[in-house]
All heavy atoms as an XYZ file, in Angstrom:
784
protein
N       0.828     -1.181      0.019
C       0.002      0.010     -0.013
C       0.875      1.250      0.016
O       1.868      1.294      0.753
C      -0.894     -0.029      1.237
C      -1.660      1.297      1.406
S      -2.852      1.250      2.810
C      -1.679      1.375      4.159
N       0.547      2.158     -0.856
C       1.277      3.441     -0.885
C       0.476      4.538     -0.261
O      -0.763      4.455     -0.289
C       1.588      3.806     -2.340
C       2.599      2.946     -3.021
C       2.957      3.462     -4.403
C       3.931      2.589     -5.065
N       5.274      3.146     -5.040
N       1.107      5.575      0.215
C       0.456      6.699      0.749
C       1.071      7.907      0.078
O       2.327      8.022     -0.015
C       0.659      6.805      2.342
C       0.035      5.541      2.964
C       0.001      8.094      2.819
C       0.309      5.474      4.462
N       0.245      8.812     -0.423
C       0.721     10.008     -1.077
C      -0.225     11.165     -0.801
O      -1.430     11.008     -0.703
C       0.823      9.706     -2.601
N       0.364     12.357     -0.842
C      -0.445     13.554     -0.658
C      -1.199     13.897     -1.890
O      -0.900     13.452     -3.027
C       0.438     14.761     -0.260
O       1.251     15.138     -1.399
N      -2.241     14.710     -1.782
C      -2.983     15.165     -2.938
C      -2.079     15.797     -3.965
O      -2.176     15.539     -5.178
C      -4.160     16.132     -2.511
C      -4.787     16.787     -3.722
C      -5.185     15.444     -1.658
N      -1.149     16.647     -3.498
C      -0.254     17.321     -4.372
C       0.625     16.303     -5.172
O       0.814     16.492     -6.387
C       0.662     18.324     -3.568
N       1.128     15.303     -4.455
C       1.942     14.244     -5.150
C       1.123     13.568     -6.219
O       1.598     13.288     -7.352
C       2.470     13.257     -4.173
C       3.547     13.741     -3.244
C       3.888     12.685     -2.212
O       4.459     11.672     -2.598
O       3.642     12.920     -0.982
N      -0.096     13.125     -5.856
C      -0.978     12.439     -6.748
C      -1.327     13.285     -7.956
O      -1.302     12.862     -9.105
C      -2.236     11.870     -6.038
C      -3.236     11.286     -7.067
C      -1.847     10.866     -4.984
N      -1.617     14.556     -7.659
C      -1.927     15.530     -8.782
C      -0.764     15.654     -9.756
O      -0.977     15.616    -10.973
C      -2.324     16.862     -8.168
C      -2.792     17.871     -9.171
C      -3.245     19.128     -8.442
C      -3.643     20.172     -9.395
N      -4.004     21.435     -8.720
N       0.425     15.715     -9.208
C       1.640     15.899    -10.035
C       1.989     14.641    -10.854
O       2.521     14.689    -11.942
C       2.794     16.364     -9.185
N       1.646     13.447    -10.288
C       2.095     12.219    -10.878
C       0.932     11.210    -10.974
O       1.111     10.042    -10.622
C       3.245     11.607    -10.083
C       4.473     12.580    -10.066
C       5.686     12.031     -9.297
N       5.880     10.593     -9.416
C       6.214      9.784     -8.458
N       6.356     10.253     -7.248
N       6.357      8.519     -8.656
N      -0.192     11.622    -11.420
C      -1.406     10.800    -11.385
C      -1.200      9.489    -12.145
O      -1.561      8.428    -11.617
C      -2.636     11.542    -12.006
C      -3.917     10.793    -12.049
C      -4.355     10.347    -10.659
C      -4.994     11.602    -12.715
N      -0.652      9.526    -13.339
C      -0.418      8.287    -14.098
C       0.356      7.296    -13.314
O       0.032      6.089    -13.313
C       0.221      8.658    -15.411
O       0.370      7.495    -16.189
N       1.387      7.707    -12.661
C       2.243      6.828    -11.888
C       1.445      6.163    -10.755
O       1.598      5.003    -10.468
C       3.417      7.614    -11.348
O       4.178      6.877    -10.414
N       0.631      7.002    -10.034
C      -0.126      6.439     -8.908
C      -1.328      5.556     -9.420
O      -1.639      4.576     -8.741
C      -0.654      7.537     -8.031
C       0.447      8.081     -7.154
C       1.045      9.329     -7.448
C       0.916      7.334     -6.115
C       2.075      9.800     -6.637
C       1.952      7.813     -5.286
C       2.576      9.050     -5.579
O       3.561      9.489     -4.787
N      -1.844      5.790    -10.604
C      -2.781      4.867    -11.171
C      -2.176      3.543    -11.459
O      -2.776      2.499    -11.164
C      -3.469      5.503    -12.422
C      -4.400      6.661    -12.249
C      -4.843      7.198    -13.570
C      -5.563      6.258    -11.354
N      -0.969      3.519    -11.961
C      -0.249      2.266    -12.200
C      -0.006      1.553    -10.917
O      -0.166      0.370    -10.806
C       1.051      2.534    -12.983
C       0.845      2.872    -14.395
C       2.211      3.131    -15.118
C       1.954      3.569    -16.487
N       3.169      4.055    -17.171
N       0.407      2.318     -9.894
C       0.695      1.738     -8.601
C      -0.568      1.110     -7.984
O      -0.478      0.080     -7.252
C       1.251      2.797     -7.624
N      -1.739      1.643     -8.258
C      -2.964      1.149     -7.676
C      -3.307     -0.241     -8.224
O      -4.141     -0.953     -7.639
C      -4.140      2.104     -7.924
O      -4.548      2.103     -9.260
N      -2.674     -0.645     -9.292
C      -2.939     -2.006     -9.839
C      -2.333     -3.040     -8.933
O      -2.816     -4.183     -8.934
C      -2.302     -2.103    -11.255
N      -1.403     -2.727     -8.098
C      -0.813     -3.688     -7.200
C      -1.234     -3.555     -5.771
O      -0.919     -4.391     -4.915
C       0.737     -3.644     -7.256
O       1.159     -2.292     -6.818
C       1.273     -3.901     -8.640
N      -1.983     -2.488     -5.493
C      -2.499     -2.254     -4.095
C      -3.041     -0.912     -4.000
O      -2.778     -0.039     -4.798
N      -3.850     -0.677     -2.943
C      -4.455      0.607     -2.773
C      -3.419      1.725     -2.569
O      -2.313      1.508     -2.032
C      -5.278      0.510     -1.436
C      -5.307     -0.959     -1.153
C      -4.178     -1.639     -1.853
N      -3.798      2.915     -3.026
C      -3.004      4.100     -2.821
C      -3.825      5.045     -1.950
O      -4.897      5.499     -2.421
C      -2.627      4.845     -4.142
C      -1.847      6.091     -3.833
C      -1.766      3.874     -4.987
N      -3.422      5.280     -0.731
C      -4.154      6.195      0.169
C      -3.668      7.622     -0.175
O      -2.473      7.951     -0.198
C      -3.815      5.867      1.595
C      -4.531      6.830      2.546
C      -4.254      4.423      1.909
N      -4.654      8.462     -0.394
C      -4.351      9.889     -0.727
C      -4.623     10.725      0.528
O      -5.713     10.585      1.194
C      -5.274     10.371     -1.855
C      -4.973     11.785     -2.223
C      -5.110      9.452     -3.102
N      -3.663     11.529      0.887
C      -3.835     12.334      2.121
C      -3.869     13.813      1.792
O      -3.333     14.300      0.797
C      -2.617     12.073      3.093
O      -1.424     12.453      2.478
C      -2.555     10.606      3.484
N      -4.514     14.569      2.727
C      -4.502     16.012      2.703
C      -4.185     16.448      4.112
O      -4.871     16.037      5.063
C      -5.851     16.585      2.230
C      -5.876     18.120      2.239
C      -7.208     18.649      1.816
N      -7.448     18.390      0.412
C      -8.633     17.928     -0.063
N      -9.630     17.700      0.744
N      -8.797     17.695     -1.323
N      -3.133     17.258      4.254
C      -2.695     17.661      5.565
C      -2.517     16.552      6.532
O      -2.833     16.589      7.688
C      -3.712     18.706      6.158
C      -3.880     19.969      5.314
O      -2.878     20.423      4.731
N      -5.100     20.421      5.244
N      -1.944     15.384      5.983
C      -1.648     14.292      6.797
C      -2.813     13.356      7.140
O      -2.571     12.334      7.751
N      -3.991     13.713      6.654
C      -5.175     12.840      6.923
C      -5.662     12.176      5.642
O      -5.692     12.811      4.600
C      -6.350     13.724      7.529
C      -6.089     14.251      8.887
C      -7.282     15.001      9.470
C      -8.328     13.974      9.807
N      -9.527     14.549     10.446
N      -5.978     10.898      5.793
C      -6.489     10.144      4.610
C      -7.795     10.748      4.167
O      -8.709     11.019      4.952
C      -6.703      8.672      4.972
N      -7.888     11.039      2.839
C      -9.153     11.542      2.284
C      -9.676     10.778      1.106
O     -10.882     10.963      0.718
C      -8.942     13.044      1.813
C      -8.665     13.966      3.043
C      -7.807     13.190      0.772
N      -8.922      9.876      0.535
C      -9.373      9.046     -0.560
C      -8.472      7.852     -0.746
O      -7.361      7.804     -0.175
C      -9.359      9.893     -1.894
N      -8.932      6.945     -1.521
C      -8.132      5.709     -1.857
C      -8.264      5.467     -3.372
O      -9.405      5.453     -3.901
C      -8.636      4.485     -1.058
C      -7.811      3.235     -1.444
C      -8.514      4.746      0.423
N      -7.152      5.270     -4.008
C      -7.196      4.819     -5.403
C      -7.113      3.339     -5.412
O      -6.185      2.758     -4.809
C      -5.950      5.386     -6.157
C      -5.893      6.893     -6.405
C      -4.571      7.261     -7.081
C      -7.049      7.338     -7.265
N      -8.098      2.710     -6.070
C      -8.093      1.252     -6.200
C      -8.004      0.836     -7.675
O      -8.760      1.369     -8.517
C      -9.420      0.669     -5.608
C      -9.665      0.864     -4.137
C     -11.051      0.418     -3.770
C      -8.653      0.070     -3.352
N      -7.106     -0.062     -7.969
C      -7.059     -0.584     -9.302
C      -8.265     -1.497     -9.563
O      -8.629     -2.261     -8.680
N      -8.866     -1.405    -10.764
C     -10.048     -2.206    -11.128
C      -9.608     -3.069    -12.331
O      -9.111     -2.510    -13.304
C     -11.243     -1.308    -11.466
C     -11.603     -0.410    -10.283
C     -12.382     -2.131    -11.956
C     -12.132     -1.113     -9.033
N      -9.853     -4.344    -12.246
C      -9.464     -5.251    -13.316
C     -10.505     -5.405    -14.383
O     -10.173     -5.651    -15.518
C      -9.137     -6.636    -12.706
C      -8.022     -6.595    -11.683
C      -6.715     -6.063    -12.216
O      -6.292     -6.346    -13.276
N      -6.069     -5.199    -11.448
N     -11.810     -5.345    -14.005
C     -12.858     -5.548    -15.004
C     -14.176     -4.929    -14.565
O     -14.224     -4.392    -13.452
C     -13.051     -7.018    -15.300
C     -13.310     -7.863    -14.047
O     -14.038     -7.398    -13.137
O     -12.831     -9.008    -13.982
N     -15.164     -4.965    -15.364
C     -16.448     -4.353    -15.097
C     -17.106     -4.957    -13.877
O     -17.758     -4.277    -13.072
C     -17.414     -4.417    -16.268
C     -16.955     -3.487    -17.425
O     -16.200     -2.561    -17.178
O     -17.505     -3.677    -18.528
N     -16.946     -6.239    -13.698
C     -17.589     -6.914    -12.512
C     -16.963     -6.424    -11.204
O     -17.699     -6.180    -10.253
C     -17.440     -8.428    -12.640
C     -18.372     -9.050    -13.641
C     -18.298    -10.523    -13.687
O     -17.784    -11.186    -12.733
O     -18.736    -11.107    -14.691
N     -15.632     -6.253    -11.199
C     -15.015     -5.726    -10.012
C     -15.418     -4.284     -9.764
O     -15.684     -3.931     -8.605
C     -13.466     -5.851    -10.163
C     -12.711     -5.451     -8.914
C     -11.229     -5.648     -8.989
O     -10.719     -6.043    -10.070
O     -10.608     -5.479     -8.004
N     -15.534     -3.526    -10.806
C     -15.999     -2.171    -10.654
C     -17.410     -2.116     -9.987
O     -17.659     -1.365     -9.071
C     -16.013     -1.415    -11.975
C     -16.613     -0.064    -12.019
C     -15.854      0.883    -11.072
C     -16.631      0.510    -13.385
N     -18.255     -2.977    -10.533
C     -19.639     -3.058    -10.008
C     -19.603     -3.449     -8.507
O     -20.362     -2.859     -7.693
C     -20.481     -4.055    -10.812
C     -21.909     -4.153    -10.360
C     -22.720     -5.040    -11.190
O     -22.205     -5.878    -11.952
O     -23.980     -4.910    -11.171
N     -18.799     -4.378     -8.103
C     -18.703     -4.836     -6.736
C     -18.230     -3.674     -5.841
O     -18.805     -3.477     -4.744
C     -17.757     -6.037     -6.568
C     -18.412     -7.380     -6.999
C     -17.516     -8.540     -6.565
N     -16.163     -8.513     -7.127
C     -15.825     -8.972     -8.338
N     -16.772     -9.541     -9.098
N     -14.631     -8.936     -8.713
N     -17.260     -2.933     -6.303
C     -16.737     -1.808     -5.478
C     -17.835     -0.735     -5.332
O     -18.053     -0.230     -4.248
C     -15.466     -1.238     -6.137
C     -15.099      0.086     -5.471
C     -14.313     -2.254     -6.038
N     -18.489     -0.451     -6.425
C     -19.541      0.608     -6.393
C     -20.659      0.214     -5.480
O     -21.239      0.981     -4.697
C     -20.019      0.938     -7.781
C     -18.997      1.595     -8.689
C     -19.556      1.835    -10.092
C     -18.509      2.938     -8.110
N     -21.153     -1.064     -5.597
C     -22.231     -1.511     -4.753
C     -21.821     -1.594     -3.277
O     -22.632     -1.295     -2.374
C     -22.686     -2.918     -5.229
C     -23.510     -2.914     -6.525
C     -23.784     -4.320     -6.964
C     -24.783     -2.041     -6.392
N     -20.578     -1.937     -3.045
C     -20.108     -2.026     -1.670
C     -20.139     -0.665     -0.965
O     -20.269     -0.568      0.291
C     -18.688     -2.572     -1.596
N     -20.129      0.396     -1.728
C     -20.140      1.764     -1.165
C     -21.388      2.491     -1.485
O     -21.450      3.745     -1.328
C     -18.856      2.499     -1.632
C     -17.612      1.876     -1.191
N     -17.128      2.087      0.075
C     -16.789      1.013     -1.776
C     -16.049      1.376      0.271
N     -15.784      0.740     -0.877
N     -22.452      1.836     -1.870
C     -23.704      2.443     -2.189
C     -24.521      2.661     -0.918
O     -24.935      1.721     -0.284
C     -24.470      1.565     -3.187
O     -25.804      2.039     -3.278
N     -24.845      3.948     -0.611
C     -25.639      4.244      0.563
C     -27.054      3.725      0.339
O     -27.696      3.249      1.310
C     -25.576      5.682      0.850
C     -24.314      6.190      1.493
C     -24.361      7.616      1.913
N     -23.150      7.978      2.505
C     -22.374      9.009      2.089
N     -22.730      9.719      1.038
N     -21.240      9.258      2.688
N     -27.539      3.856     -0.859
C     -28.924      3.471     -1.175
C     -29.015      1.945     -0.984
O     -30.011      1.504     -0.347
C     -29.247      3.845     -2.642
C     -30.719      3.555     -2.975
C     -31.016      4.098     -4.390
C     -32.448      3.841     -4.726
N     -32.801      4.413     -6.022
N     -28.081      1.123     -1.529
C     -28.167     -0.311     -1.344
C     -28.025     -0.675      0.118
O     -28.711     -1.569      0.642
C     -27.031     -1.029     -2.142
C     -26.945     -2.514     -1.987
C     -28.261     -3.180     -2.367
C     -25.803     -3.056     -2.747
N     -27.131      0.015      0.885
C     -27.015     -0.240      2.317
C     -28.281      0.000      3.033
O     -28.686     -0.820      3.928
C     -25.884      0.628      2.848
C     -25.601      0.397      4.340
C     -24.760     -0.802      4.609
N     -25.572     -1.921      5.022
C     -25.302     -3.194      4.821
N     -24.250     -3.593      4.191
N     -26.120     -4.152      5.222
N     -29.015      1.009      2.668
C     -30.287      1.322      3.297
C     -31.331      0.239      3.014
O     -32.109     -0.156      3.907
C     -30.819      2.671      2.840
N     -31.331     -0.230      1.793
C     -32.277     -1.332      1.399
C     -31.893     -2.585      2.189
O     -32.834     -3.265      2.706
C     -32.166     -1.591     -0.134
C     -32.785     -0.408     -0.884
C     -32.873     -2.902     -0.504
C     -32.502     -0.445     -2.393
N     -30.658     -2.951      2.307
C     -30.254     -4.134      3.024
C     -30.535     -3.999      4.508
O     -30.959     -4.964      5.146
C     -28.748     -4.457      2.772
C     -28.389     -4.803      1.353
C     -26.872     -4.942      1.197
C     -29.084     -6.056      0.918
N     -30.293     -2.818      5.078
C     -30.581     -2.587      6.455
C     -32.064     -2.765      6.759
O     -32.498     -3.365      7.764
C     -30.094     -1.219      6.977
C     -28.621     -1.124      7.068
O     -27.941     -2.218      7.049
O     -28.089     -0.011      7.146
N     -32.941     -2.246      5.887
C     -34.378     -2.331      5.992
C     -34.781     -3.799      5.928
O     -35.641     -4.279      6.718
C     -35.098     -1.496      4.988
N     -34.191     -4.535      5.017
C     -34.489     -5.953      4.873
C     -34.110     -6.753      6.110
O     -34.840     -7.580      6.579
C     -33.796     -6.534      3.635
N     -32.944     -6.385      6.672
C     -32.489     -7.011      7.948
C     -33.508     -6.761      9.069
O     -33.815     -7.656      9.850
C     -31.148     -6.508      8.303
C     -29.973     -7.209      7.573
O     -30.232     -8.259      6.992
O     -28.849     -6.631      7.577
N     -33.991     -5.534      9.115
C     -34.962     -5.249     10.187
C     -36.238     -6.072     10.021
O     -36.823     -6.565     10.979
C     -35.284     -3.729     10.203
C     -34.163     -2.875     10.844
C     -34.618     -1.520     11.073
N     -34.965     -0.786      9.820
C     -34.150     -0.149      9.011
N     -32.823     -0.155      9.239
N     -34.585      0.439      7.963
N     -36.709     -6.185      8.718
C     -37.931     -6.963      8.551
C     -37.718     -8.416      8.862
O     -38.583     -9.078      9.444
C     -38.370     -6.804      7.039
C     -39.000     -5.465      6.704
C     -39.638     -5.444      5.354
N     -38.770     -5.838      4.266
C     -37.961     -4.973      3.563
N     -37.943     -3.706      3.925
N     -37.239     -5.439      2.575
N     -36.539     -8.977      8.535
C     -36.241    -10.360      8.878
C     -36.192    -10.528     10.444
O     -36.735    -11.486     10.948
C     -34.900    -10.798      8.218
C     -35.102    -10.953      6.735
C     -34.448    -12.089      8.855
C     -33.806    -11.118      5.934
N     -35.550     -9.577     11.098
C     -35.504     -9.606     12.577
C     -36.881     -9.608     13.147
O     -37.111    -10.112     14.240
C     -34.660     -8.475     13.124
C     -33.196     -8.623     12.838
O     -32.750     -9.718     12.474
O     -32.434     -7.653     12.973
N     -37.857     -8.945     12.461
C     -39.196     -8.856     12.959
C     -40.056    -10.074     12.573
O     -41.238    -10.059     12.749
C     -39.844     -7.543     12.475
C     -39.224     -6.284     13.020
C     -39.589     -5.001     12.316
O     -40.327     -5.081     11.269
N     -39.177     -3.889     12.826
N     -39.420    -11.026     11.902
C     -40.157    -12.242     11.472
C     -40.822    -12.164     10.157
O     -41.611    -13.006      9.817
N     -40.523    -11.116      9.355
C     -41.211    -10.907      8.114
C     -40.458    -11.555      6.901
O     -40.963    -11.548      5.810
C     -41.383     -9.422      7.774
N     -39.403    -12.292      7.151
C     -38.673    -12.906      6.118
C     -39.279    -14.265      5.674
O     -40.225    -14.743      6.277
N     -38.776    -14.795      4.587
C     -39.193    -16.132      4.144
C     -37.971    -17.076      4.285
O     -36.797    -16.642      4.245
C     -39.753    -16.117      2.688
C     -38.662    -15.677      1.719
C     -40.956    -15.234      2.607
C     -39.054    -15.846      0.240
N     -38.274    -18.325      4.361
C     -37.216    -19.386      4.487
C     -36.502    -19.550      3.191
O     -36.897    -19.153      2.105
N     -35.366    -20.204      3.325
C     -34.470    -20.506      2.189
C     -35.235    -21.221      1.051
O     -35.179    -20.834     -0.071
C     -33.291    -21.301      2.670
C     -32.250    -21.690      1.604
C     -31.303    -20.785      1.236
C     -32.398    -22.892      0.927
C     -30.384    -21.099      0.252
C     -31.420    -23.228     -0.025
C     -30.474    -22.342     -0.373
O     -29.597    -22.680     -1.345
N     -35.875    -22.358      1.441
C     -36.583    -23.159      0.458
C     -37.681    -22.385     -0.261
O     -37.881    -22.446     -1.465
C     -37.148    -24.455      1.049
C     -36.007    -25.382      1.466
O     -34.944    -25.382      0.774
O     -36.243    -26.170      2.413
N     -38.480    -21.602      0.526
C     -39.535    -20.846     -0.058
C     -38.979    -19.751     -0.991
O     -39.524    -19.515     -2.057
C     -40.363    -20.141      1.063
C     -41.540    -19.378      0.578
C     -42.328    -18.703      1.670
O     -42.056    -18.997      2.863
O     -43.187    -17.868      1.330
N     -37.867    -19.210     -0.620
C     -37.256    -18.185     -1.515
C     -36.908    -18.764     -2.872
O     -37.262    -18.208     -3.928
C     -35.956    -17.603     -0.869
C     -35.120    -16.792     -1.823
C     -35.455    -15.453     -2.096
C     -34.044    -17.383     -2.516
C     -34.749    -14.684     -2.965
C     -33.287    -16.586     -3.381
C     -33.628    -15.251     -3.610
N     -36.251    -19.979     -2.891
C     -35.869    -20.535     -4.172
C     -37.096    -21.093     -4.956
O     -37.098    -21.012     -6.161
C     -34.842    -21.706     -3.964
C     -33.540    -21.097     -3.687
C     -32.823    -21.068     -2.499
C     -32.718    -20.284     -4.611
N     -31.651    -20.376     -2.651
C     -31.552    -19.845     -3.911
C     -32.904    -19.885     -5.896
C     -30.560    -19.076     -4.496
C     -31.902    -19.118     -6.529
C     -30.763    -18.760     -5.796
N     -38.174    -21.479     -4.232
C     -39.397    -21.797     -4.989
C     -39.941    -20.601     -5.718
O     -40.431    -20.673     -6.819
C     -40.425    -22.386     -3.971
C     -40.094    -23.785     -3.490
C     -40.989    -24.213     -2.394
O     -41.898    -23.500     -1.937
N     -40.820    -25.474     -1.956
N     -39.915    -19.448     -5.036
C     -40.410    -18.240     -5.633
C     -39.509    -17.802     -6.827
O     -40.053    -17.358     -7.852
C     -40.470    -17.095     -4.581
C     -41.618    -17.289     -3.633
C     -41.812    -16.096     -2.710
O     -41.404    -14.978     -3.074
O     -42.405    -16.228     -1.674
N     -38.242    -17.969     -6.726
C     -37.318    -17.695     -7.776
C     -37.664    -18.559     -9.001
O     -37.759    -18.079    -10.142
C     -35.822    -17.829     -7.391
C     -34.935    -17.800     -8.583
C     -35.448    -16.771     -6.362
N     -37.780    -19.821     -8.759
C     -38.059    -20.800     -9.833
C     -39.451    -20.481    -10.480
O     -39.600    -20.541    -11.698
C     -38.013    -22.248     -9.394
C     -36.618    -22.720     -8.968
C     -35.644    -22.607    -10.139
O     -35.982    -22.862    -11.304
O     -34.463    -22.237     -9.843
N     -40.401    -20.152     -9.701
C     -41.720    -19.766    -10.171
C     -41.657    -18.521    -11.024
O     -42.264    -18.443    -12.094
C     -42.710    -19.550     -8.958
O     -43.930    -19.143     -9.470
N     -40.882    -17.552    -10.588
C     -40.741    -16.327    -11.384
C     -40.074    -16.592    -12.686
O     -40.432    -16.016    -13.774
C     -39.914    -15.298    -10.559
N     -39.027    -17.467    -12.680
C     -38.381    -17.861    -13.912
C     -39.322    -18.470    -14.927
O     -39.342    -18.180    -16.116
C     -37.215    -18.809    -13.660
C     -36.000    -18.207    -13.221
C     -34.963    -19.343    -13.086
C     -33.612    -18.902    -12.761
N     -32.648    -20.030    -12.627
N     -40.170    -19.406    -14.391
C     -41.134    -20.107    -15.283
C     -42.143    -19.085    -15.840
O     -42.503    -19.156    -17.040
C     -41.840    -21.189    -14.543
C     -40.993    -22.460    -14.324
C     -41.782    -23.602    -13.810
N     -42.384    -23.342    -12.444
C     -41.715    -23.549    -11.320
N     -40.497    -24.033    -11.334
N     -42.302    -23.319    -10.149
N     -42.587    -18.115    -15.032
C     -43.578    -17.153    -15.515
C     -42.963    -16.186    -16.569
O     -43.698    -15.584    -17.320
C     -44.196    -16.401    -14.346
O     -43.249    -15.546    -13.773
N     -41.646    -16.048    -16.537
C     -40.957    -15.225    -17.550
C     -40.535    -15.963    -18.771
O     -39.884    -15.514    -19.633
C     -39.718    -14.572    -16.900
C     -40.014    -13.547    -15.854
C     -38.710    -13.022    -15.238
O     -37.632    -13.458    -15.570
N     -38.869    -12.084    -14.364
N     -40.894    -17.243    -18.788
C     -40.510    -18.080    -19.932
C     -39.056    -18.462    -19.954
O     -38.503    -18.656    -20.998
N     -38.438    -18.517    -18.772
C     -37.050    -18.922    -18.652
C     -36.091    -17.755    -18.959
O     -34.901    -17.935    -18.933
N     -36.589    -16.542    -19.203
C     -35.739    -15.396    -19.398
C     -35.173    -14.958    -18.086
O     -35.737    -15.235    -16.985
C     -36.514    -14.251    -20.027
C     -36.973    -14.551    -21.447
C     -37.770    -13.402    -21.976
C     -38.296    -13.763    -23.363
N     -39.162    -12.731    -23.876
N     -34.140    -14.154    -18.118
C     -33.610    -13.611    -16.865
C     -32.085    -13.630    -16.840
O     -31.479    -13.466    -17.866
N     -31.506    -13.988    -15.725
C     -30.076    -13.904    -15.573
C     -29.353    -15.130    -15.962
O     -28.219    -15.353    -15.568
C     -29.761    -13.518    -14.081
O     -30.305    -14.579    -13.230
N     -29.947    -16.018    -16.714
C     -29.263    -17.169    -17.189
C     -29.033    -18.165    -16.080
O     -29.855    -18.401    -15.223
N     -27.753    -18.715    -16.049
C     -27.497    -19.733    -15.056
C     -26.878    -19.166    -13.800
O     -26.412    -19.924    -12.907
C     -26.422    -20.735    -15.695
C     -27.071    -21.571    -16.756
O     -28.268    -21.791    -16.739
N     -26.264    -21.958    -17.747
N     -26.850    -17.829    -13.596
C     -26.373    -17.244    -12.450
C     -27.309    -17.617    -11.269
O     -28.495    -17.360    -11.357
C     -26.245    -15.814    -12.551
C     -25.154    -15.337    -13.533
C     -25.025    -13.818    -13.549
C     -24.012    -13.396    -14.511
N     -23.903    -11.951    -14.632
N     -26.781    -18.245    -10.275
C     -27.581    -18.706     -9.118
C     -26.716    -18.749     -7.935
O     -25.632    -19.241     -7.959
C     -28.218    -20.011     -9.474
C     -29.156    -20.439     -8.385
C     -29.960    -21.620     -8.832
N     -30.638    -22.146     -7.670
C     -31.614    -22.995     -7.725
N     -32.026    -23.468     -8.880
N     -32.171    -23.399     -6.663
N     -27.262    -18.296     -6.841
C     -26.489    -18.387     -5.565
C     -26.366    -19.853     -5.184
O     -27.313    -20.646     -5.420
C     -27.205    -17.627     -4.472
C     -27.297    -16.140     -4.655
C     -28.179    -15.505     -3.572
C     -25.947    -15.519     -4.664
N     -25.222    -20.206     -4.566
C     -25.031    -21.659     -4.187
C     -25.950    -21.962     -2.994
O     -26.219    -21.087     -2.192
C     -23.618    -21.727     -3.740
C     -23.240    -20.278     -3.395
C     -24.074    -19.395     -4.282
N     -26.513    -23.153     -2.962
C     -27.296    -23.610     -1.820
C     -26.331    -23.984     -0.708
O     -25.296    -24.504     -0.922
C     -28.176    -24.798     -2.258
C     -29.272    -24.414     -3.198
C     -30.196    -25.467     -3.431
C     -31.358    -25.055     -4.342
N     -32.306    -26.124     -4.551
N     -26.785    -23.693      0.488
C     -25.952    -24.009      1.664
C     -26.494    -25.253      2.346
O     -27.629    -25.559      2.426
C     -25.940    -22.851      2.679
C     -25.310    -21.623      2.094
N     -23.968    -21.467      2.040
C     -25.890    -20.563      1.512
C     -23.672    -20.321      1.470
N     -24.796    -19.760      1.136
């Protein structure tokens, strides 16, 4: 991991972008971390990073957790039955073979 000031990164951005391919680059202002440069290998990795930092998604997941804690959730088997039912009603269209592994 590298640490560099905003001024250093501004002066040598290309160099720090290359460095981010091997690990995060922490950007500082007045000695305090203010940002991180992360190398991204592909669109899927970019999507994961963006979703991991999405306040809107976090709010949705937190609300879902509260509903589950209140007993409003459905069981694992019922969930997958609903997924399969939805697939059949769409004529097999959808996300293809992407499926969460069963535990």
